[in-house]
C-alpha positions as protocol buffer text, in pm:
chain_id: "A"
residue {
  index: 1
  type: MET
  ca { x: 0 y: 0 z: 0 }
}
residue {
  index: 2
  type: VAL
  ca { x: 276 y: 248 z: 95 }
}
residue {
  index: 3
  type: LEU
  ca { x: 481 y: 171 z: -218 }
}
residue {
  index: 4
  type: GLY
  ca { x: 176 y: 191 z: -444 }
}
residue {
  index: 5
  type: LEU
  ca { x: 56 y: 519 z: -295 }
}
residue {
  index: 6
  type: GLY
  ca { x: 404 y: 669 z: -317 }
}
residue {
  index: 7
  type: ALA
  ca { x: 422 y: 571 z: -683 }
}
residue {
  index: 8
  type: ALA
  ca { x: 80 y: 730 z: -749 }
}
residue {
  index: 9
  type: LEU
  ca { x: 188 y: 1058 z: -586 }
}
residue {
  index: 10
  type: GLY
  ca { x: 517 y: 1060 z: -778 }
}
residue {
  index: 11
  type: ALA
  ca { x: 325 y: 1007 z: -1101 }
}
residue {
  index: 12
  type: ALA
  ca { x: 88 y: 1290 z: -1009 }
}
residue {
  index: 13
  type: ALA
  ca { x: 381 y: 1529 z: -965 }
}
residue {
  index: 14
  type: LEU
  ca { x: 518 y: 1445 z: -1310 }
}
residue {
  index: 15
  type: PHE
  ca { x: 175 y: 1465 z: -1472 }
}
residue {
  index: 16
  type: GLY
  ca { x: 110 y: 1802 z: -1308 }
}
residue {
  index: 17
  type: VAL
  ca { x: 417 y: 1961 z: -1466 }
}
residue {
  index: 18
  type: GLY
  ca { x: 367 y: 1776 z: -1793 }
}
residue {
  index: 19
  type: ALA
  ca { x: 13 y: 1912 z: -1832 }
}
residue {
  index: 20
  type: ILE
  ca { x: 140 y: 2271 z: -1855 }
}
residue {
  index: 21
  type: MET
  ca { x: 406 y: 2177 z: -2110 }
}
residue {
  index: 22
  type: GLN
  ca { x: 158 y: 1978 z: -2318 }
}
residue {
  index: 23
  type: ALA
  ca { x: -81 y: 2272 z: -2334 }
}
residue {
  index: 24
  type: VAL
  ca { x: 201 y: 2504 z: -2447 }
}
residue {
  index: 25
  type: GLY
  ca { x: 318 y: 2266 z: -2721 }
}
residue {
  index: 26
  type: SER
  ca { x: -31 y: 2176 z: -2846 }
}
residue {
  index: 27
  type: ARG
  ca { x: -138 y: 2536 z: -2889 }
}
residue {
  index: 28
  type: LYS
  ca { x: 156 y: 2612 z: -3119 }
}
residue {
  index: 29
  type: VAL
  ca { x: 32 y: 2358 z: -3374 }
}
residue {
  index: 30
  type: PRO
  ca { x: -204 y: 2489 z: -3649 }
}
residue {
  index: 31
  type: THR
  ca { x: -567 y: 2455 z: -3545 }
}
residue {
  index: 32
  type: GLU
  ca { x: -675 y: 2293 z: -3870 }
}
residue {
  index: 33
  type: SER
  ca { x: -513 y: 1966 z: -3757 }
}
residue {
  index: 34
  type: GLU
  ca { x: -754 y: 1679 z: -3728 }
}
residue {
  index: 35
  type: LEU
  ca { x: -743 y: 1308 z: -3657 }
}
residue {
  index: 36
  type: ASN
  ca { x: -778 y: 1131 z: -3991 }
}
residue {
  index: 37
  type: PRO
  ca { x: -546 y: 899 z: -4188 }
}
residue {
  index: 38
  type: ARG
  ca { x: -438 y: 1171 z: -4430 }
}
residue {
  index: 39
  type: ARG
  ca { x: -346 y: 1437 z: -4174 }
}
residue {
  index: 40
  type: PHE
  ca { x: -262 y: 1227 z: -3870 }
}
residue {
  index: 41
  type: GLY
  ca { x: 106 y: 1193 z: -3962 }
}
residue {
  index: 42
  type: ALA
  ca { x: 145 y: 1566 z: -4025 }
}
residue {
  index: 43
  type: PHE
  ca { x: -24 y: 1644 z: -3693 }
}
residue {
  index: 44
  type: VAL
  ca { x: 210 y: 1415 z: -3500 }
}
residue {
  index: 45
  type: VAL
  ca { x: 517 y: 1558 z: -3676 }
}
residue {
  index: 46
  type: ALA
  ca { x: 400 y: 1912 z: -3595 }
}
residue {
  index: 47
  type: LEU
  ca { x: 361 y: 1819 z: -3229 }
}
residue {
  index: 48
  type: LEU
  ca { x: 703 y: 1655 z: -3213 }
}
residue {
  index: 49
  type: LYS
  ca { x: 865 y: 1974 z: -3342 }
}
residue {
  index: 50
  type: GLN
  ca { x: 755 y: 2156 z: -3026 }
}
residue {
  index: 51
  type: PRO
  ca { x: 1018 y: 2130 z: -2746 }
}
residue {
  index: 52
  type: ALA
  ca { x: 749 y: 2183 z: -2482 }
}
residue {
  index: 53
  type: PHE
  ca { x: 547 y: 1894 z: -2622 }
}
residue {
  index: 54
  type: LEU
  ca { x: 854 y: 1668 z: -2622 }
}
residue {
  index: 55
  type: GLY
  ca { x: 915 y: 1761 z: -2259 }
}
residue {
  index: 56
  type: ALA
  ca { x: 553 y: 1681 z: -2178 }
}
residue {
  index: 57
  type: LEU
  ca { x: 586 y: 1347 z: -2353 }
}
residue {
  index: 58
  type: ALA
  ca { x: 897 y: 1258 z: -2151 }
}
residue {
  index: 59
  type: LEU
  ca { x: 731 y: 1356 z: -1823 }
}
residue {
  index: 60
  type: ASN
  ca { x: 415 y: 1164 z: -1908 }
}
residue {
  index: 61
  type: LEU
  ca { x: 612 y: 851 z: -1996 }
}
residue {
  index: 62
  type: ALA
  ca { x: 805 y: 871 z: -1668 }
}
residue {
  index: 63
  type: GLY
  ca { x: 483 y: 940 z: -1482 }
}
residue {
  index: 64
  type: PHE
  ca { x: 317 y: 643 z: -1644 }
}
residue {
  index: 65
  type: GLY
  ca { x: 597 y: 416 z: -1522 }
}
residue {
  index: 66
  type: LEU
  ca { x: 513 y: 516 z: -1165 }
}
residue {
  index: 67
  type: HIS
  ca { x: 139 y: 507 z: -1234 }
}
residue {
  index: 68
  type: PHE
  ca { x: 176 y: 152 z: -1366 }
}
residue {
  index: 69
  type: VAL
  ca { x: 330 y: 45 z: -1036 }
}
residue {
  index: 70
  type: ALA
  ca { x: 36 y: 203 z: -850 }
}
residue {
  index: 71
  type: LEU
  ca { x: -218 y: 32 z: -1078 }
}
residue {
  index: 72
  type: ARG
  ca { x: -63 y: -307 z: -1006 }
}
residue {
  index: 73
  type: LEU
  ca { x: -48 y: -260 z: -628 }
}
residue {
  index: 74
  type: LEU
  ca { x: -356 y: -54 z: -539 }
}
residue {
  index: 75
  type: PRO
  ca { x: -731 y: -79 z: -597 }
}
residue {
  index: 76
  type: LEU
  ca { x: -809 y: 113 z: -915 }
}
residue {
  index: 77
  type: TYR
  ca { x: -1022 y: 369 z: -731 }
}
residue {
  index: 78
  type: LEU
  ca { x: -726 y: 466 z: -513 }
}
residue {
  index: 79
  type: ALA
  ca { x: -466 y: 460 z: -792 }
}
residue {
  index: 80
  type: GLN
  ca { x: -681 y: 683 z: -1013 }
}
residue {
  index: 81
  type: ALA
  ca { x: -776 y: 922 z: -733 }
}
residue {
  index: 82
  type: GLY
  ca { x: -406 y: 961 z: -654 }
}
residue {
  index: 83
  type: ILE
  ca { x: -352 y: 1102 z: -1001 }
}
residue {
  index: 84
  type: ALA
  ca { x: -594 y: 1383 z: -913 }
}
residue {
  index: 85
  type: VAL
  ca { x: -311 y: 1527 z: -705 }
}
residue {
  index: 86
  type: SER
  ca { x: -152 y: 1629 z: -1037 }
}
residue {
  index: 87
  type: LEU
  ca { x: -401 y: 1917 z: -1051 }
}
residue {
  index: 88
  type: VAL
  ca { x: -293 y: 2029 z: -705 }
}
residue {
  index: 89
  type: VAL
  ca { x: 68 y: 2025 z: -824 }
}
residue {
  index: 90
  type: THR
  ca { x: -23 y: 2232 z: -1131 }
}
residue {
  index: 91
  type: ALA
  ca { x: -223 y: 2481 z: -924 }
}
residue {
  index: 92
  type: LEU
  ca { x: 54 y: 2531 z: -669 }
}
residue {
  index: 93
  type: LEU
  ca { x: 315 y: 2570 z: -945 }
}
residue {
  index: 94
  type: ALA
  ca { x: 93 y: 2831 z: -1109 }
}
residue {
  index: 95
  type: THR
  ca { x: 94 y: 3037 z: -788 }
}
residue {
  index: 96
  type: ARG
  ca { x: 475 y: 3026 z: -772 }
}
residue {
  index: 97
  type: LEU
  ca { x: 577 y: 3046 z: -1138 }
}
residue {
  index: 98
  type: MET
  ca { x: 294 y: 3237 z: -1305 }
}
residue {
  index: 99
  type: SER
  ca { x: 199 y: 3483 z: -1029 }
}
residue {
  index: 100
  type: ASP
  ca { x: -147 y: 3329 z: -1026 }
}
residue {
  index: 101
  type: GLN
  ca { x: -370 y: 3337 z: -721 }
}
residue {
  index: 102
  type: LEU
  ca { x: -592 y: 3071 z: -567 }
}
residue {
  index: 103
  type: SER
  ca { x: -935 y: 3177 z: -450 }
}
residue {
  index: 104
  type: ALA
  ca { x: -1084 y: 3055 z: -124 }
}
residue {
  index: 105
  type: LEU
  ca { x: -1282 y: 2796 z: -323 }
}
residue {
  index: 106
  type: GLU
  ca { x: -966 y: 2671 z: -495 }
}
residue {
  index: 107
  type: TRP
  ca { x: -775 y: 2642 z: -167 }
}
residue {
  index: 108
  type: SER
  ca { x: -1073 y: 2443 z: -39 }
}
residue {
  index: 109
  type: ALA
  ca { x: -1044 y: 2223 z: -349 }
}
residue {
  index: 110
  type: VAL
  ca { x: -675 y: 2161 z: -277 }
}
residue {
  index: 111
  type: ALA
  ca { x: -768 y: 2057 z: 77 }
}
residue {
  index: 112
  type: GLY
  ca { x: -1054 y: 1846 z: -59 }
}
residue {
  index: 113
  type: VAL
  ca { x: -825 y: 1648 z: -290 }
}
residue {
  index: 114
  type: VAL
  ca { x: -575 y: 1586 z: -10 }
}
residue {
  index: 115
  type: VAL
  ca { x: -836 y: 1491 z: 250 }
}
residue {
  index: 116
  type: GLY
  ca { x: -1025 y: 1279 z: -5 }
}
residue {
  index: 117
  type: LEU
  ca { x: -712 y: 1087 z: -96 }
}
residue {
  index: 118
  type: GLY
  ca { x: -637 y: 1034 z: 273 }
}
residue {
  index: 119
  type: LEU
  ca { x: -985 y: 892 z: 332 }
}
residue {
  index: 120
  type: LEU
  ca { x: -948 y: 660 z: 35 }
}
residue {
  index: 121
  type: ALA
  ca { x: -607 y: 543 z: 154 }
}
residue {
  index: 122
  type: VAL
  ca { x: -729 y: 447 z: 503 }
}
residue {
  index: 123
  type: SER
  ca { x: -1048 y: 285 z: 372 }
}
residue {
  index: 124
  type: ALA
  ca { x: -888 y: 88 z: 89 }
}
residue {
  index: 125
  type: GLY
  ca { x: -887 y: -290 z: 108 }
}
residue {
  index: 126
  type: ASP
  ca { x: -694 y: -536 z: -104 }
}
residue {
  index: 127
  type: ALA
  ca { x: -665 y: -491 z: -479 }
}
residue {
  index: 128
  type: GLY
  ca { x: -821 y: -763 z: -692 }
}
residue {
  index: 129
  type: ALA
  ca { x: -599 y: -1020 z: -857 }
}
residue {
  index: 130
  type: ASN
  ca { x: -410 y: -928 z: -1175 }
}
residue {
  index: 131
  type: VAL
  ca { x: -574 y: -1181 z: -1409 }
}
residue {
  index: 132
  type: GLN
  ca { x: -701 y: -1198 z: -1764 }
}
residue {
  index: 133
  type: HIS
  ca { x: -1066 y: -1115 z: -1818 }
}
residue {
  index: 134
  type: HIS
  ca { x: -1171 y: -1197 z: -2172 }
}
residue {
  index: 135
  type: GLY
  ca { x: -1494 y: -998 z: -2158 }
}
residue {
  index: 136
  type: LEU
  ca { x: -1314 y: -682 z: -2045 }
}
residue {
  index: 137
  type: THR
  ca { x: -1037 y: -733 z: -2299 }
}
residue {
  index: 138
  type: ILE
  ca { x: -1289 y: -754 z: -2583 }
}
residue {
  index: 139
  type: GLY
  ca { x: -1465 y: -448 z: -2441 }
}
residue {
  index: 140
  type: ILE
  ca { x: -1138 y: -250 z: -2440 }
}
residue {
  index: 141
  type: ILE
  ca { x: -1064 y: -343 z: -2804 }
}
residue {
  index: 142
  type: VAL
  ca { x: -1415 y: -250 z: -2920 }
}
residue {
  index: 143
  type: GLY
  ca { x: -1392 y: 68 z: -2713 }
}
residue {
  index: 144
  type: LEU
  ca { x: -1062 y: 169 z: -2875 }
}
residue {
  index: 145
  type: VAL
  ca { x: -1207 y: 134 z: -3224 }
}
residue {
  index: 146
  type: THR
  ca { x: -1513 y: 336 z: -3121 }
}
residue {
  index: 147
  type: ILE
  ca { x: -1299 y: 607 z: -2957 }
}
residue {
  index: 148
  type: ALA
  ca { x: -1082 y: 638 z: -3268 }
}
residue {
  index: 149
  type: VAL
  ca { x: -1384 y: 669 z: -3499 }
}
residue {
  index: 150
  type: LEU
  ca { x: -1559 y: 924 z: -3279 }
}
residue {
  index: 151
  type: GLY
  ca { x: -1233 y: 1114 z: -3228 }
}
residue {
  index: 152
  type: ALA
  ca { x: -1178 y: 1136 z: -3604 }
}
residue {
  index: 153
  type: THR
  ca { x: -1529 y: 1276 z: -3644 }
}
residue {
  index: 154
  type: ALA
  ca { x: -1506 y: 1524 z: -3355 }
}
residue {
  index: 155
  type: SER
  ca { x: -1164 y: 1652 z: -3463 }
}
residue {
  index: 156
  type: ARG
  ca { x: -1311 y: 1788 z: -3786 }
}
residue {
  index: 157
  type: SER
  ca { x: -1502 y: 2052 z: -3594 }
}
residue {
  index: 158
  type: GLN
  ca { x: -1377 y: 2361 z: -3411 }
}
residue {
  index: 159
  type: HIS
  ca { x: -1699 y: 2390 z: -3208 }
}
residue {
  index: 160
  type: GLY
  ca { x: -1691 y: 2389 z: -2829 }
}
residue {
  index: 161
  type: VAL
  ca { x: -1885 y: 2064 z: -2825 }
}
residue {
  index: 162
  type: SER
  ca { x: -1596 y: 1893 z: -3006 }
}
residue {
  index: 163
  type: THR
  ca { x: -1356 y: 2013 z: -2734 }
}
residue {
  index: 164
  type: ALA
  ca { x: -1566 y: 1847 z: -2464 }
}
residue {
  index: 165
  type: LEU
  ca { x: -1617 y: 1532 z: -2672 }
}
residue {
  index: 166
  type: LEU
  ca { x: -1245 y: 1497 z: -2745 }
}
residue {
  index: 167
  type: GLY
  ca { x: -1172 y: 1544 z: -2373 }
}
residue {
  index: 168
  type: MET
  ca { x: -1429 y: 1278 z: -2287 }
}
residue {
  index: 169
  type: LEU
  ca { x: -1283 y: 1035 z: -2541 }
}
residue {
  index: 170
  type: ALA
  ca { x: -933 y: 1103 z: -2405 }
}
residue {
  index: 171
  type: GLY
  ca { x: -1062 y: 1020 z: -2056 }
}
residue {
  index: 172
  type: LEU
  ca { x: -1201 y: 689 z: -2181 }
}
residue {
  index: 173
  type: GLY
  ca { x: -865 y: 619 z: -2348 }
}
residue {
  index: 174
  type: TYR
  ca { x: -678 y: 678 z: -2022 }
}
residue {
  index: 175
  type: ALA
  ca { x: -936 y: 458 z: -1846 }
}
residue {
  index: 176
  type: GLY
  ca { x: -840 y: 185 z: -2095 }
}
residue {
  index: 177
  type: VAL
  ca { x: -477 y: 228 z: -1991 }
}
residue {
  index: 178
  type: ALA
  ca { x: -561 y: 174 z: -1623 }
}
residue {
  index: 179
  type: ILE
  ca { x: -781 y: -129 z: -1687 }
}
residue {
  index: 180
  type: SER
  ca { x: -530 y: -284 z: -1930 }
}
residue {
  index: 181
  type: ALA
  ca { x: -253 y: -246 z: -1672 }
}
residue {
  index: 182
  type: ARG
  ca { x: -458 y: -443 z: -1419 }
}
residue {
  index: 183
  type: LEU
  ca { x: -542 y: -718 z: -1669 }
}
residue {
  index: 184
  type: LEU
  ca { x: -178 y: -799 z: -1742 }
}
residue {
  index: 185
  type: GLN
  ca { x: -99 y: -1137 z: -1591 }
}
residue {
  index: 186
  type: ASP
  ca { x: 196 y: -1208 z: -1368 }
}
residue {
  index: 187
  type: GLY
  ca { x: 390 y: -1481 z: -1547 }
}
residue {
  index: 188
  type: SER
  ca { x: 659 y: -1558 z: -1800 }
}
residue {
  index: 189
  type: VAL
  ca { x: 771 y: -1323 z: -2074 }
}
residue {
  index: 190
  type: SER
  ca { x: 608 y: -1552 z: -2330 }
}
residue {
  index: 191
  type: GLU
  ca { x: 272 y: -1529 z: -2152 }
}
residue {
  index: 192
  type: LEU
  ca { x: 308 y: -1153 z: -2129 }
}
residue {
  index: 193
  type: PHE
  ca { x: 362 y: -1112 z: -2505 }
}
residue {
  index: 194
  type: HIS
  ca { x: 62 y: -1332 z: -2576 }
}
residue {
  index: 195
  type: SER
  ca { x: -163 y: -1108 z: -2366 }
}
residue {
  index: 196
  type: PRO
  ca { x: -380 y: -874 z: -2580 }
}
residue {
  index: 197
  type: THR
  ca { x: -375 y: -613 z: -2302 }
}
residue {
  index: 198
  type: LEU
  ca { x: 0 y: -570 z: -2348 }
}
residue {
  index: 199
  type: TYR
  ca { x: -92 y: -404 z: -2677 }
}
residue {
  index: 200
  type: THR
  ca { x: -416 y: -230 z: -2579 }
}
residue {
  index: 201
  type: LEU
  ca { x: -229 y: -52 z: -2299 }
}
residue {
  index: 202
  type: PRO
  ca { x: 11 y: 159 z: -2514 }
}
residue {
  index: 203
  type: ILE
  ca { x: -248 y: 205 z: -2790 }
}
residue {
  index: 204
  type: SER
  ca { x: -498 y: 340 z: -2536 }
}
residue {
  index: 205
  type: GLY
  ca { x: -239 y: 578 z: -2394 }
}
residue {
  index: 206
  type: ALA
  ca { x: -120 y: 707 z: -2731 }
}
residue {
  index: 207
  type: LEU
  ca { x: -474 y: 759 z: -2858 }
}
residue {
  index: 208
  type: ALA
  ca { x: -578 y: 940 z: -2538 }
}
residue {
  index: 209
  type: PHE
  ca { x: -269 y: 1163 z: -2550 }
}
residue {
  index: 210
  type: ILE
  ca { x: -339 y: 1268 z: -2909 }
}
residue {
  index: 211
  type: LEU
  ca { x: -710 y: 1327 z: -2845 }
}
residue {
  index: 212
  type: TYR
  ca { x: -637 y: 1540 z: -2538 }
}
residue {
  index: 213
  type: SER
  ca { x: -387 y: 1745 z: -2739 }
}
residue {
  index: 214
  type: LEU
  ca { x: -654 y: 1802 z: -3006 }
}
residue {
  index: 215
  type: ALA
  ca { x: -901 y: 1906 z: -2736 }
}
residue {
  index: 216
  type: LEU
  ca { x: -655 y: 2153 z: -2579 }
}
residue {
  index: 217
  type: GLN
  ca { x: -592 y: 2301 z: -2921 }
}
residue {
  index: 218
  type: ARG
  ca { x: -957 y: 2374 z: -2993 }
}
residue {
  index: 219
  type: GLY
  ca { x: -1109 y: 2524 z: -2681 }
}
residue {
  index: 220
  type: SER
  ca { x: -1073 y: 2611 z: -2316 }
}
residue {
  index: 221
  type: VAL
  ca { x: -867 y: 2384 z: -2095 }
}
residue {
  index: 222
  type: THR
  ca { x: -1157 y: 2360 z: -1850 }
}
residue {
  index: 223
  type: LEU
  ca { x: -1390 y: 2229 z: -2120 }
}
residue {
  index: 224
  type: ALA
  ca { x: -1130 y: 1977 z: -2240 }
}
residue {
  index: 225
  type: THR
  ca { x: -999 y: 1858 z: -1906 }
}
residue {
  index: 226
  type: THR
  ca { x: -1310 y: 1829 z: -1688 }
}
residue {
  index: 227
  type: PRO
  ca { x: -1471 y: 1539 z: -1881 }
}
residue {
  index: 228
  type: MET
  ca { x: -1131 y: 1374 z: -1924 }
}
residue {
  index: 229
  type: ILE
  ca { x: -1057 y: 1371 z: -1552 }
}
residue {
  index: 230
  type: ALA
  ca { x: -1409 y: 1256 z: -1465 }
}
residue {
  index: 231
  type: LEU
  ca { x: -1405 y: 958 z: -1701 }
}
residue {
  index: 232
  type: GLN
  ca { x: -1043 y: 851 z: -1644 }
}
residue {
  index: 233
  type: THR
  ca { x: -1117 y: 842 z: -1269 }
}
residue {
  index: 234
  type: ILE
  ca { x: -1472 y: 709 z: -1243 }
}
residue {
  index: 235
  type: THR
  ca { x: -1461 y: 444 z: -1519 }
}
residue {
  index: 236
  type: PRO
  ca { x: -1164 y: 239 z: -1388 }
}
residue {
  index: 237
  type: ALA
  ca { x: -1288 y: 279 z: -1029 }
}
residue {
  index: 238
  type: ALA
  ca { x: -1625 y: 128 z: -1121 }
}
residue {
  index: 239
  type: VAL
  ca { x: -1464 y: -154 z: -1320 }
}
residue {
  index: 240
  type: GLY
  ca { x: -1225 y: -228 z: -1034 }
}
residue {
  index: 241
  type: VAL
  ca { x: -1498 y: -254 z: -769 }
}
residue {
  index: 242
  type: PHE
  ca { x: -1772 y: -426 z: -971 }
}
residue {
  index: 243
  type: VAL
  ca { x: -1567 y: -649 z: -1202 }
}
residue {
  index: 244
  type: LEU
  ca { x: -1212 y: -694 z: -1071 }
}
residue {
  index: 245
  type: ASP
  ca { x: -1292 y: -743 z: -700 }
}
residue {
  index: 246
  type: ASP
  ca { x: -1117 y: -435 z: -561 }
}
residue {
  index: 247
  type: ALA
  ca { x: -1211 y: -428 z: -195 }
}
residue {
  index: 248
  type: VAL
  ca { x: -1297 y: -164 z: 64 }
}
residue {
  index: 249
  type: ARG
  ca { x: -1230 y: -229 z: 433 }
}
residue {
  index: 250
  type: ALA
  ca { x: -1532 y: -357 z: 620 }
}
residue {
  index: 251
  type: GLY
  ca { x: -1741 y: -67 z: 750 }
}
residue {
  index: 252
  type: TRP
  ca { x: -1542 y: 193 z: 555 }
}
residue {
  index: 253
  type: TRP
  ca { x: -1765 y: 226 z: 249 }
}
residue {
  index: 254
  type: PRO
  ca { x: -1903 y: 569 z: 355 }
}
residue {
  index: 255
  type: ALA
  ca { x: -1550 y: 706 z: 404 }
}
residue {
  index: 256
  type: ALA
  ca { x: -1441 y: 566 z: 67 }
}
residue {
  index: 257
  type: ILE
  ca { x: -1737 y: 723 z: -113 }
}
residue {
  index: 258
  type: ILE
  ca { x: -1685 y: 1059 z: 57 }
}
residue {
  index: 259
  type: GLY
  ca { x: -1313 y: 1047 z: -16 }
}
residue {
  index: 260
  type: PHE
  ca { x: -1368 y: 967 z: -383 }
}
residue {
  index: 261
  type: ALA
  ca { x: -1628 y: 1244 z: -414 }
}
residue {
  index: 262
  type: LEU
  ca { x: -1399 y: 1500 z: -248 }
}
residue {
  index: 263
  type: SER
  ca { x: -1109 y: 1411 z: -477 }
}
residue {
  index: 264
  type: ALA
  ca { x: -1326 y: 1425 z: -789 }
}
residue {
  index: 265
  type: ALA
  ca { x: -1495 y: 1753 z: -693 }
}
residue {
  index: 266
  type: GLY
  ca { x: -1165 y: 1916 z: -600 }
}
residue {
  index: 267
  type: SER
  ca { x: -1016 y: 1811 z: -933 }
}
residue {
  index: 268
  type: VAL
  ca { x: -1299 y: 1972 z: -1127 }
}
residue {
  index: 269
  type: VAL
  ca { x: -1252 y: 2301 z: -940 }
}
residue {
  index: 270
  type: LEU
  ca { x: -876 y: 2302 z: -1009 }
}
residue {
  index: 271
  type: VAL
  ca { x: -902 y: 2223 z: -1380 }
}
residue {
  index: 272
  type: ARG
  ca { x: -847 y: 2585 z: -1486 }
}
residue {
  index: 273
  type: PHE
  ca { x: -484 y: 2570 z: -1371 }
}
residue {
  index: 274
  type: GLU
  ca { x: -401 y: 2347 z: -1667 }
}
residue {
  index: 275
  type: SER
  ca { x: -432 y: 2661 z: -1881 }
}
residue {
  index: 276
  type: VAL
  ca { x: -122 y: 2859 z: -1977 }
}
residue {
  index: 277
  type: LYS
  ca { x: -75 y: 3235 z: -1957 }
}
residue {
  index: 278
  type: HIS
  ca { x: 72 y: 3408 z: -2261 }
}
């Protein structure tokens, strides 16, 4: 539990800094970029020419390494809630580096995320076993195809609705990363390479990263990030509890629910700090 929670917090710190750099890099790419076979390559090349985006990519990869450890050791609801601390990191950095100010509500949100994570940590039971689940694996594959098709359609529009939809699809992609990480079996290298989730994991992450970049490029960070955070947190938590046997300590269900709600609500309030001042 201690190792897993430490890994989740370390990942949150890296994700918090990476979010600012990703926003900077994404907004320097022409806004006519869209997710389709003809322009996808050009869009990726344009992103990779941005030093800030490359820095964000490096931080996100390092953060994912720590997040992966947390996903393997903790119940999914705790591992995902721990990532919400990344918004606290971004908000506090904004106050130091960008001369930004936190309102009373936003300081309350910072406290809410911290207290919520503490409640989840003390109420968490054992994580479910890391085993294959064919139904979930098929669901992830079908979901990835659906996300890619919907993302290609939404990316053709510059409307605010497309920003929210791309953020939502990115959140579902990151949820696929978390679920895939839990479905990887402990075993030999041969068994690992025969596991479909070994491949759905990086595909989910790459697709979500691109979709979130497209969302940041089109509209407000709040509109892009709020649905992403909601779905990447709630979806794996529900799957973990109802399908993968993630446990809560006996008698601690109310504390776990309150803790999860506090973390989620605080994250939504702090979303604006993922924006970047000129």
